[in-house]
N, CA and C of each residue as an Amber inpcrd file, in Angstrom:
protein
   606
  10.4270000  52.2700000 -33.7360000   9.8110000  51.9840000 -32.4400000
   9.2340000  53.2620000 -31.8490000   8.1760000  53.1260000 -31.0850000
   7.6060000  54.2890000 -30.4050000   8.6340000  54.9280000 -29.4870000
   9.4730000  54.1050000 -28.8620000  10.4810000  54.6610000 -27.9710000
  11.5070000  55.5010000 -28.7350000  11.8580000  55.0860000 -29.9330000
  12.7940000  55.8650000 -30.7460000  12.1950000  57.2200000 -31.0750000
  10.9170000  57.2380000 -31.4600000  10.2470000  58.4960000 -31.7630000
  10.1670000  59.3890000 -30.5170000   9.8440000  58.7930000 -29.3760000
   9.7710000  59.5730000 -28.1380000  11.1280000  60.1680000 -27.7860000
  12.1680000  59.3690000 -27.9340000  13.5140000  59.8560000 -27.6280000
  13.9500000  60.9440000 -28.6100000  13.5340000  60.8470000 -29.8660000
  13.8160000  61.9130000 -30.8270000  13.1630000  63.2150000 -30.3610000
  11.9440000  63.0940000 -29.8510000  11.2800000  64.2720000 -29.2970000
  12.0230000  64.8270000 -28.0970000  12.5020000  63.9460000 -27.2460000
  13.2510000  64.3760000 -26.0630000  14.5240000  65.1220000 -26.4640000
  15.1590000  64.7010000 -27.5560000  16.3450000  65.4270000 -28.0410000
  15.9670000  66.8670000 -28.3910000  14.8460000  67.0480000 -29.0910000
  14.3830000  68.4030000 -29.3920000  14.1560000  69.1880000 -28.1070000
  13.4950000  68.5410000 -27.1530000  13.2230000  69.1950000 -25.8820000
  14.4910000  69.5310000 -25.1130000  15.4900000  68.6690000 -25.2030000
  16.7600000  68.8990000 -24.5150000  17.4770000  70.1190000 -25.0720000
  17.4540000  70.2510000 -26.3940000  18.0850000  71.4210000 -27.0280000
  17.4000000  72.7070000 -26.5640000  16.0690000  72.6960000 -26.5490000
  15.3230000  73.8840000 -26.1320000  15.5670000  74.1710000 -24.6590000
  15.5900000  73.1290000 -23.8330000  15.8520000  73.3260000 -22.4040000
  17.2260000  73.9540000 -22.1850000  18.2090000  73.5220000 -22.9630000
  19.5550000  74.0880000 -22.8360000  19.5630000  75.5770000 -23.1740000
  18.6910000  75.9830000 -24.1100000  18.6220000  77.3810000 -24.5090000
  17.7390000  78.2070000 -23.5830000  16.6590000  77.5770000 -23.0800000
  15.6890000  78.2940000 -22.2380000  15.3810000  77.4480000 -20.9960000
  16.3650000  77.2610000 -20.1040000  16.1400000  76.3890000 -18.9450000
  15.0510000  76.8830000 -18.0090000  14.8030000  78.1970000 -18.0210000
  13.7800000  78.7420000 -17.1300000  12.3770000  78.2770000 -17.5060000
  12.2120000  77.7290000 -18.7090000  10.8980000  77.2080000 -19.1130000
  10.5570000  75.9210000 -18.3860000  11.5500000  75.2870000 -17.7850000
  11.3000000  74.0740000 -17.0170000  11.2280000  72.8230000 -17.8870000
  10.7160000  71.7680000 -17.2950000  10.7070000  70.4580000 -17.9500000
   9.4310000  70.1720000 -18.7330000   8.4150000  71.0120000 -18.5960000
   7.1590000  70.7560000 -19.3110000   7.3610000  70.7090000 -20.8280000
   8.1330000  71.6200000 -21.4210000   8.3610000  71.5030000 -22.8740000
   9.0640000  70.2010000 -23.2740000   9.9620000  69.7120000 -22.4330000
  10.6300000  68.4330000 -22.7230000   9.6070000  67.3010000 -22.6940000
   8.7300000  67.3300000 -21.6880000   7.6680000  66.3250000 -21.6030000
   6.7350000  66.4100000 -22.8020000   6.4090000  67.6340000 -23.2150000
   5.5360000  67.8170000 -24.3800000   6.1980000  67.2620000 -25.6420000
   7.5050000  67.4400000 -25.7600000   8.2330000  66.9140000 -26.9170000
   8.2010000  65.3890000 -26.9290000   8.3820000  64.7820000 -25.7610000
   8.3230000  63.3150000 -25.6770000   6.9220000  62.8180000 -26.0500000
   5.9000000  63.4980000 -25.5400000   4.5210000  63.1000000 -25.8450000
   4.2120000  63.2990000 -27.3220000   4.7130000  64.3920000 -27.9000000
   4.5210000  64.6210000 -29.3290000   5.1740000  63.5390000 -30.1650000
   6.3480000  63.0730000 -29.7070000   7.0100000  61.9810000 -30.4140000
   6.2360000  60.6830000 -30.3480000   5.5210000  60.4770000 -29.2480000
   4.7180000  59.2590000 -29.0770000   3.3500000  59.3520000 -29.7450000
   2.7690000  60.5380000 -29.7490000   1.3480000  60.7150000 -30.0700000
   0.8770000  60.0260000 -31.3470000   1.5700000  60.1610000 -32.4880000
   1.0380000  59.5210000 -33.6970000   0.8350000  58.0180000 -33.5580000
   1.6270000  57.3540000 -32.7330000   1.4900000  55.9060000 -32.6000000
   0.3270000  55.4860000 -31.7020000  -0.4340000  56.4440000 -31.1990000
  -1.6450000  56.0860000 -30.4610000  -2.6950000  55.4840000 -31.3950000
  -2.4610000  55.5500000 -32.7000000  -3.3950000  54.9400000 -33.6570000
  -3.0020000  53.5050000 -34.0260000  -2.1570000  52.8950000 -33.2200000
  -1.6050000  51.5760000 -33.5490000  -2.6730000  50.5510000 -33.9010000
  -3.8020000  50.5830000 -33.2070000  -4.8410000  49.5750000 -33.4320000
  -6.0400000  50.1280000 -34.2030000  -5.9060000  51.3190000 -34.7470000
  -7.0240000  51.9060000 -35.4950000  -6.4670000  52.7380000 -36.6430000
  -6.2560000  52.1110000 -37.7780000  -5.7460000  52.8200000 -38.9390000
  -4.3370000  53.3210000 -38.7350000  -3.4570000  52.4070000 -38.3440000
  -2.0910000  52.7980000 -38.0010000  -1.4010000  53.5370000 -39.1490000
  -0.6780000  54.5820000 -38.7820000   0.0490000  55.4740000 -39.6900000
  -0.8650000  56.2280000 -40.6500000  -2.1470000  56.2940000 -40.2720000
  -3.0880000  57.0940000 -41.0580000  -3.9680000  57.9480000 -40.1520000
  -4.4930000  57.3500000 -39.0960000  -5.4550000  58.0560000 -38.2500000
  -4.8280000  59.2450000 -37.5300000  -3.6350000  59.0820000 -36.9750000
  -2.9940000  60.1600000 -36.2200000  -1.6460000  60.5830000 -36.7920000
  -1.2950000  60.0650000 -37.9380000  -0.0420000  60.4490000 -38.5920000
  -0.3540000  61.5040000 -39.6630000   0.2110000  62.6910000 -39.5090000
  -0.0480000  63.7840000 -40.4460000   1.2740000  64.4500000 -40.8360000
   2.0130000  63.8460000 -41.7600000   3.3190000  64.4050000 -42.1140000
   3.2350000  65.8330000 -42.6450000   2.1780000  66.1590000 -43.3940000
   2.0460000  67.5110000 -43.9380000   1.4240000  68.4520000 -42.9080000
   0.3100000  68.0400000 -42.2940000  -0.4230000  68.9420000 -41.4140000
   0.3370000  69.2420000 -40.1250000   0.9530000  68.2300000 -39.5090000
   1.7450000  68.5050000 -38.3110000   2.9010000  69.4500000 -38.6470000
   3.5290000  69.2420000 -39.7900000   4.6380000  70.1110000 -40.1930000
   4.1480000  71.5380000 -40.4110000   2.9960000  71.6650000 -41.0670000
   2.4440000  72.9950000 -41.3270000   2.0750000  73.7140000 -40.0340000
   1.5700000  72.9800000 -39.0620000   1.2290000  73.5810000 -37.7670000
   2.4740000  73.9020000 -36.9520000   3.5010000  73.0750000 -37.0960000
   4.7150000  73.2650000 -36.3020000   5.4470000  74.5460000 -36.6730000
   5.4270000  74.9190000 -37.9520000   6.1990000  76.0900000 -38.4010000
   5.7460000  77.3700000 -37.6970000   4.4540000  77.7350000 -37.7100000
   4.0580000  78.9520000 -36.9840000   4.2010000  78.8010000 -35.4650000
   3.9870000  77.5850000 -34.9610000   4.1330000  77.3790000 -33.5100000
   5.5690000  77.6170000 -33.0650000   6.5190000  77.1340000 -33.8640000
   7.9370000  77.3590000 -33.5560000   8.2680000  78.8430000 -33.6630000
   7.7160000  79.5240000 -34.6690000   7.9710000  80.9600000 -34.8290000
   7.4440000  81.7450000 -33.6270000   6.2430000  81.4020000 -33.1770000
   5.6580000  82.0740000 -32.0090000   6.5090000  81.8220000 -30.7700000
   6.9460000  80.5710000 -30.6070000   7.7690000  80.2310000 -29.4390000
   9.1190000  80.9360000 -29.4810000   9.6550000  81.1140000 -30.6750000
  10.9410000  81.8200000 -30.8010000  10.7920000  83.2910000 -30.4280000
   9.6550000  83.8890000 -30.7940000   9.4210000  85.2960000 -30.4860000
   8.9780000  85.5060000 -29.0450000   8.2910000  84.5240000 -28.5020000
   7.7680000  84.6320000 -27.1390000   7.9600000  83.2980000 -26.4200000
   9.1800000  83.0120000 -25.9860000   9.5000000  81.6890000 -25.4220000
   9.0210000  81.4880000 -23.9830000   7.7390000  81.2060000 -23.8510000
   7.1820000  80.8640000 -22.5420000   7.0760000  79.3420000 -22.4370000
   6.7920000  78.8790000 -21.2520000   6.6180000  77.4330000 -21.0690000
   5.5210000  76.8980000 -21.9870000   4.4170000  77.6340000 -22.0840000
   3.2840000  77.1710000 -22.8910000   3.6110000  77.1680000 -24.3850000
   4.1900000  78.2630000 -24.8860000   4.4670000  78.3190000 -26.3270000
   5.5240000  77.2920000 -26.7210000   6.5050000  77.0910000 -25.8630000
   7.5380000  76.1020000 -26.1580000   6.9620000  74.6870000 -26.1270000
   6.0710000  74.4310000 -25.1720000   5.4710000  73.0960000 -25.0660000
   4.6400000  72.7790000 -26.3090000   3.8240000  73.7360000 -26.7580000
   2.9970000  73.5200000 -27.9490000   3.8820000  73.3200000 -29.1790000
   4.8960000  74.1740000 -29.3240000   5.7800000  74.0700000 -30.4840000
   6.5200000  72.7390000 -30.5040000   6.9990000  72.3070000 -29.3560000
   7.7500000  71.0480000 -29.3030000   6.8500000  69.8430000 -29.5250000
   5.6320000  69.8850000 -29.0030000   4.6960000  68.7840000 -29.2450000
   4.4540000  68.6330000 -30.7450000   4.1480000  69.7360000 -31.4070000
   3.8530000  69.6860000 -32.8450000   5.0900000  69.3160000 -33.6560000
   6.2410000  69.8550000 -33.2830000   7.4670000  69.5420000 -34.0210000
   7.8260000  68.0690000 -33.8840000   7.6810000  67.5210000 -32.6850000
   8.0030000  66.1080000 -32.4760000   7.0000000  65.2060000 -33.1850000
   5.7180000  65.5820000 -33.1780000   4.7020000  64.8050000 -33.8980000
   4.9570000  64.8550000 -35.3990000   5.3790000  66.0180000 -35.9000000
   5.7170000  66.1460000 -37.3220000   6.9330000  65.2970000 -37.6620000
   7.9520000  65.3610000 -36.8050000   9.1570000  64.5630000 -37.0300000
   8.8280000  63.0820000 -37.0820000   7.9800000  62.6190000 -36.1580000
   7.5590000  61.2200000 -36.1440000   6.8530000  60.8690000 -37.4510000
   5.8710000  61.6700000 -37.8250000   5.0700000  61.3600000 -39.0160000
   5.9140000  61.3370000 -40.2820000   6.8170000  62.3010000 -40.3990000
   7.6660000  62.3640000 -41.5870000   8.6890000  61.2310000 -41.5830000
   9.2830000  60.9620000 -40.4300000  10.3640000  59.9700000 -40.3820000
   9.8740000  58.5510000 -40.6270000   8.5730000  58.2980000 -40.4430000
   8.0610000  56.9520000 -40.7020000   8.2400000  56.5370000 -42.1630000
   8.3290000  57.4950000 -43.0610000   8.5200000  57.1290000 -44.4630000
   9.9310000  56.5750000 -44.7100000  10.8520000  56.8100000 -43.7920000
  12.2150000  56.3210000 -43.9690000  12.4200000  54.9300000 -43.3590000
  11.3560000  54.3980000 -42.7470000  11.4250000  53.0610000 -42.1790000
  10.7770000  52.0360000 -43.0870000  10.3220000  50.9380000 -42.4720000
   9.6970000  49.8680000 -43.2260000   8.2190000  50.1070000 -43.4460000
   7.5820000  49.1380000 -44.0940000   6.1660000  49.2540000 -44.4020000
   5.2860000  48.8150000 -43.2520000   3.9830000  48.7640000 -43.5380000
   2.9850000  48.4830000 -42.5110000   2.7620000  47.0060000 -42.2340000
   3.3210000  46.1200000 -43.0440000   3.0810000  44.6970000 -42.8370000
   3.6440000  44.2330000 -41.4950000   3.0850000  43.1430000 -40.9710000
   3.5440000  42.6560000 -39.6650000   4.9080000  41.9820000 -39.7430000
   5.3540000  41.6710000 -40.9600000   6.7080000  41.1480000 -41.1620000
   7.4540000  42.1000000 -42.0920000   7.7240000  43.3070000 -41.6190000
   8.3040000  44.3170000 -42.5160000   9.7090000  43.9870000 -43.0000000
  10.3550000  43.0300000 -42.3540000  11.6790000  42.6110000 -42.8300000
  11.5890000  41.9080000 -44.1890000  10.3700000  41.5150000 -44.5950000
  10.1830000  40.9030000 -45.9150000  10.0520000  41.9630000 -47.0120000
   9.7450000  43.1920000 -46.6250000   9.6820000  44.2870000 -47.5910000
   8.5840000  44.1630000 -48.6220000   7.3880000  43.7270000 -48.2060000
   6.3050000  43.5110000 -49.1710000   5.2900000  44.6520000 -49.2220000
   5.3080000  45.5400000 -48.2650000   4.3040000  46.6040000 -48.2170000
   4.7900000  47.8580000 -48.9520000   3.8580000  48.5520000 -49.6120000
   4.1910000  49.8180000 -50.2540000   3.5900000  50.9910000 -49.4750000
   3.2420000  50.7340000 -48.2100000   2.6280000  51.7740000 -47.3830000
   3.4940000  52.0600000 -46.1560000   3.9980000  53.2850000 -46.0720000
   4.7910000  53.6860000 -44.9110000   3.9860000  54.6250000 -44.0080000
   3.4780000  55.6960000 -44.5780000   2.6690000  56.6570000 -43.8250000
   1.7220000  57.3410000 -44.8020000   0.5550000  57.7420000 -44.3010000
  -0.4570000  58.3260000 -45.1790000  -0.2860000  59.8390000 -45.2790000
  -0.3360000  60.3410000 -46.4820000  -0.2680000  61.7680000 -46.7680000
  -1.6880000  62.2580000 -47.0410000  -2.3090000  62.8620000 -46.0190000
  -3.6900000  63.3080000 -46.1690000  -3.8100000  64.4650000 -47.1650000
  -2.7850000  65.2810000 -47.2610000  -2.8210000  66.4300000 -48.1690000
  -2.9740000  65.9730000 -49.6160000  -2.2170000  64.9410000 -49.9850000
  -2.2650000  64.4190000 -51.3580000  -3.1290000  63.1720000 -51.4850000
  -3.7410000  62.7510000 -50.3750000  -4.6560000  61.6120000 -50.3740000
  -4.0040000  60.3590000 -50.9540000  -2.8270000  60.0180000 -50.4050000
  -2.1350000  58.8280000 -50.8930000  -1.1850000  58.3020000 -49.8190000
  -0.8070000  57.0440000 -49.9630000   0.2020000  56.4560000 -49.0950000
   1.5900000  56.7700000 -49.6430000   2.4940000  57.1090000 -48.7540000
   3.8940000  57.2990000 -49.1260000   4.6000000  55.9560000 -48.9620000
   5.3690000  55.5760000 -49.9530000   6.0640000  54.2850000 -49.9210000
   7.2510000  54.3310000 -48.9570000   7.5460000  53.2060000 -48.3120000
   8.6760000  53.1650000 -47.3730000  10.0180000  53.1900000 -48.1000000
  10.9580000  53.9430000 -47.5480000  12.3080000  53.9850000 -48.1240000
  13.2130000  52.9210000 -47.5000000  12.8310000  52.4410000 -46.3060000
  13.5390000  51.3510000 -45.6150000  15.0050000  51.6770000 -45.3020000
  15.2920000  52.9620000 -45.0100000  16.6300000  53.2860000 -44.5240000
  16.8420000  52.6120000 -43.1750000  15.7820000  52.5960000 -42.3650000
  15.7080000  51.7270000 -41.1890000  14.7560000  50.6170000 -41.6060000
  15.2490000  49.3870000 -41.7180000  14.4840000  48.3400000 -42.4010000
  13.1070000  48.1070000 -41.8140000  12.9830000  48.1400000 -40.5020000
  11.6850000  47.9400000 -39.8570000  11.7890000  48.3590000 -38.4070000
  10.6110000  48.6060000 -37.7950000  10.6200000  48.9620000 -36.3820000
  11.0810000  47.7560000 -35.5670000  12.0030000  48.0030000 -34.6680000
  12.5600000  46.9060000 -33.8880000  13.7710000  46.2640000 -34.5360000
  14.2830000  46.8570000 -35.6010000  15.4990000  46.3420000 -36.2310000
  16.7180000  46.8180000 -35.4380000  17.8730000  46.1900000 -35.6470000
  19.0790000  46.6430000 -34.9320000  19.3990000  48.1180000 -35.1850000
  19.1730000  48.6020000 -36.4150000  19.4630000  50.0090000 -36.6900000
  18.4720000  50.9390000 -35.9950000  17.2680000  50.4540000 -35.7580000
  16.2920000  51.2160000 -34.9820000  16.8020000  51.3690000 -33.5450000
  17.3180000  50.2950000 -32.9830000  17.8900000  50.3600000 -31.6340000
  19.1000000  51.2940000 -31.6050000  19.9090000  51.2630000 -32.6520000
  21.0730000  52.1520000 -32.7110000  20.6310000  53.6150000 -32.6820000
  19.5560000  53.9360000 -33.4050000  19.0250000  55.2960000 -33.3770000
  18.5480000  55.6740000 -31.9820000  17.8510000  54.7500000 -31.3280000
  17.3760000  55.0150000 -29.9700000  18.5490000  55.3100000 -29.0380000
  19.6220000  54.5570000 -29.1770000  20.8110000  54.7810000 -28.3510000
  21.4190000  56.1530000 -28.6170000  21.4950000  56.5410000 -29.8730000
  22.0450000  57.8540000 -30.2270000  21.1810000  58.9690000 -29.6480000
  19.8480000  58.8200000 -29.7820000  18.9350000  59.8440000 -29.2650000
  18.9730000  59.9240000 -27.7390000  19.3370000  58.8460000 -27.0830000
  19.3650000  58.8370000 -25.6220000  20.5640000  59.5990000 -25.0560000
  21.6040000  59.7520000 -25.8540000  22.8430000  60.3560000 -25.3380000
  22.6540000  61.7940000 -24.8520000  22.0840000  62.7100000 -25.6530000
  21.9720000  64.0970000 -25.1670000  21.2020000  64.2470000 -23.8530000
  19.9910000  63.6600000 -23.7150000  19.2980000  63.8370000 -22.4400000
  20.0160000  63.1830000 -21.2530000  20.7020000  62.0640000 -21.4790000
  21.4390000  61.4280000 -20.3800000  22.6060000  62.3120000 -19.9430000
  23.2290000  62.9900000 -20.8890000  24.3380000  63.8810000 -20.5520000
  23.8570000  65.1610000 -19.8650000  22.6670000  65.6210000 -20.2260000
  22.1760000  66.9100000 -19.7290000  21.3970000  66.7800000 -18.4280000
  20.5690000  65.7400000 -18.3280000  19.6810000  65.6100000 -17.1780000
  20.1720000  64.5290000 -16.2210000  19.6550000  64.5960000 -15.0110000
  19.8880000  63.5060000 -14.0630000  18.5570000  63.1910000 -13.3830000
  18.5960000  62.3610000 -12.3580000  17.3790000  62.0430000 -11.6240000
  16.3800000  61.2650000 -12.4370000  15.0920000  61.6040000 -12.2810000
  14.0070000  60.8330000 -12.8770000  14.0450000  60.8900000 -14.4070000
  14.4360000  62.0370000 -14.9570000  14.4900000  62.1520000 -16.4220000
  15.5170000  61.1950000 -17.0040000  16.6890000  61.1730000 -16.4090000
  17.7310000  60.2570000 -16.8700000  17.2770000  58.8110000 -16.7400000
  16.6210000  58.4980000 -15.6320000  16.1470000  57.1340000 -15.4010000
  15.1140000  56.7230000 -16.4520000  14.2010000  57.6410000 -16.7870000
  13.1730000  57.3360000 -17.7850000  13.8130000  57.0980000 -19.1480000
  14.7970000  57.9150000 -19.5010000  15.4650000  57.7600000 -20.7950000
  16.1770000  56.4130000 -20.8610000  16.8970000  56.0650000 -19.8080000
  17.5910000  54.7760000 -19.7760000  16.5800000  53.6280000 -19.8180000
  15.4560000  53.8090000 -19.1300000  14.4030000  52.7990000 -19.1690000
  13.8310000  52.6250000 -20.5610000  13.6770000  53.7380000 -21.2890000
  13.1700000  53.6610000 -22.6680000  14.1330000  52.8840000 -23.5570000
  15.4260000  53.0740000 -23.3450000  16.4180000  52.3360000 -24.1280000
  16.3500000  50.8500000 -23.7760000  16.1810000  50.5480000 -22.5010000
  16.0800000  49.1460000 -22.0800000  14.8600000  48.4730000 -22.7030000
  13.7220000  49.1820000 -22.6940000  12.5060000  48.6580000 -23.3300000
  12.7560000  48.4300000 -24.8120000  13.4560000  49.3510000 -25.4440000
  13.7770000  49.2150000 -26.8650000  14.5880000  47.9510000 -27.1200000
  15.5830000  47.7080000 -26.2630000  16.4200000  46.5210000 -26.4360000
  15.6290000  45.2340000 -26.3130000  14.7250000  45.1850000 -25.3440000
  13.8850000  43.9920000 -25.1700000  12.9740000  43.8020000 -26.3810000
  12.4010000  44.9140000 -26.8660000  11.5250000  44.8210000 -28.0340000
  12.2700000  44.2940000 -29.2560000  13.4920000  44.7740000 -29.4600000
  14.2890000  44.3060000 -30.5910000  14.5160000  42.7910000 -30.5100000
  14.7840000  42.2930000 -29.3050000  14.9900000  40.8540000 -29.1230000
  13.7220000  40.0520000 -29.3920000  12.5730000  40.6470000 -29.0670000
  11.3060000  39.9090000 -29.1620000  10.5270000  40.1920000 -30.4470000
  11.0040000  41.1270000 -31.2640000  10.2210000  41.5980000 -32.4150000
   9.7560000  40.4620000 -33.3190000  10.6490000  39.6250000 -33.7800000
  10.2580000  38.5360000 -34.6820000   9.5460000  37.3960000 -33.9520000
  10.0090000  36.9850000 -32.7610000   9.2490000  35.9540000 -32.0340000
   7.8100000  36.3570000 -31.7340000   7.5660000  37.6560000 -31.4980000
   6.1980000  38.1070000 -31.2130000   5.2760000  37.8590000 -32.3960000
   5.7890000  38.0410000 -33.6040000   4.9660000  37.8060000 -34.7950000
   4.6210000  36.3250000 -34.9190000   5.5830000  35.4610000 -34.6180000
   5.3230000  34.0160000 -34.6750000   4.2430000  33.6240000 -33.6690000
   4.3130000  34.2120000 -32.4750000   3.2920000  33.9350000 -31.4520000
   1.9370000  34.4620000 -31.9090000   1.9320000  35.6820000 -32.4830000
   0.6820000  36.2730000 -32.9550000   0.0400000  35.4170000 -34.0410000
   0.8420000  34.8370000 -34.9100000   0.3070000  33.9650000 -35.9640000
  -0.4610000  32.7950000 -35.3590000   0.1180000  32.2020000 -34.3300000
  -0.5580000  31.0620000 -33.6780000  -1.8440000  31.5140000 -32.9820000
  -1.7840000  32.6650000 -32.3260000  -2.9700000  33.1530000 -31.6120000
  -4.0990000  33.4980000 -32.5680000  -3.7700000  34.1840000 -33.6560000
  -4.7980000  34.5640000 -34.6330000  -5.3940000  33.3220000 -35.2860000
  -4.5680000  32.3490000 -35.5660000  -5.0720000  31.1120000 -36.1710000
  -6.0330000  30.3860000 -35.2470000  -5.8690000  30.5820000 -33.9330000
  -6.7130000  29.8880000 -32.9600000  -8.0000000  30.6400000 -32.6250000
  -8.1380000  31.8650000 -33.0990000  -9.3290000  32.6640000 -32.7750000
 -10.5370000  32.1250000 -33.5390000 -11.6400000  31.8680000 -32.8400000
 -12.8550000  31.4240000 -33.5430000 -13.3220000  32.4760000 -34.5340000
 -13.9290000  32.0110000 -35.6110000 -14.3410000  32.9190000 -36.6800000
 -15.2520000  34.0360000 -36.1900000 -16.1320000  33.7430000 -35.2130000
 -17.0800000  34.7640000 -34.7730000 -16.4110000  35.8670000 -33.9470000
 -15.1540000  35.6780000 -33.5620000 -14.4330000  36.7090000 -32.8170000
 -13.4310000  37.4840000 -33.6770000 -13.2550000  37.0350000 -34.8980000
 -12.2550000  37.6610000 -35.7740000 -12.5790000  39.1290000 -36.0360000
 -13.8890000  39.4630000 -36.0820000 -14.2890000  40.8480000 -36.3460000
 -13.7700000  41.8150000 -35.2940000 -13.4190000  41.3030000 -34.1100000
 -12.9340000  42.1680000 -33.0280000 -11.4290000  42.3570000 -33.0660000
 -10.7570000  41.6990000 -34.0030000  -9.3060000  41.8230000 -34.1480000
  -9.0230000  42.8630000 -35.2200000  -8.0880000  43.8020000 -34.9710000
  -7.7580000  44.7920000 -36.0050000  -7.5040000  44.1320000 -37.3540000
  -8.0810000  44.7130000 -38.4000000  -8.0820000  44.1020000 -39.7300000
  -6.6820000  43.7960000 -40.2560000  -5.7280000  44.6710000 -39.9570000
  -4.3910000  44.4580000 -40.5140000  -3.7210000  43.2260000 -39.9320000
  -4.0880000  42.8560000 -38.6830000  -3.5470000  41.6490000 -38.0950000
  -4.1010000  40.4250000 -38.7890000  -5.3980000  40.4380000 -39.0130000
  -6.0460000  39.3040000 -39.6720000  -5.5370000  39.1860000 -41.1100000
  -5.4430000  40.3230000 -41.7980000  -5.0030000  40.3170000 -43.1940000
  -3.5980000  39.7140000 -43.3250000  -2.7120000  40.0580000 -42.4040000
  -1.3360000  39.6280000 -42.5150000  -1.0770000  38.2440000 -41.9250000
  -1.9470000  37.8250000 -41.0080000  -1.6410000  36.6000000 -40.2760000
  -2.6030000  35.4650000 -40.5540000  -3.6650000  35.7110000 -41.2890000
  -4.6220000  34.6320000 -41.4910000  -4.8730000  34.3780000 -42.9590000
């Protein structure tokens, strides 16, 4: 889930904040945004357009080194954004595939490796986004920031967990609803629907 990735980023940000509290909350926010960022391609080449497991990782290494040597708000924010985006891109290979019913395990595409110009196959350690184990991960990632922060940050983290829980409950019913909606779309409008939805549902 996008919320799980965002919370993973927040954990990175929480650790850095504990070490360098004078940097403020901007690096934590950057980490959360970095965790979310790759999923902004959800409707346009998902897990390929903005997912860069090799390139984000390669950029994160020098950024983290610079931030370690010169830990300012800006260097920490850049390093955490890239590290969280890399973590998201890499961790997608440990989940399910790209199909809209990933619990069936029919897809051999987890995330695209631009460096080697190929799709990485899903390992399915977390069977699919929105699975119970995905929610369990979100809960685990929520613990450090809830223990460390209070106020609006704590509220946002708890809200992210609540959204995750609702998504888990609705994950499979949403696909059933989408099947009916796609089946009802007139042929002349199908071109405006993302191809992967049509491919999987029609």
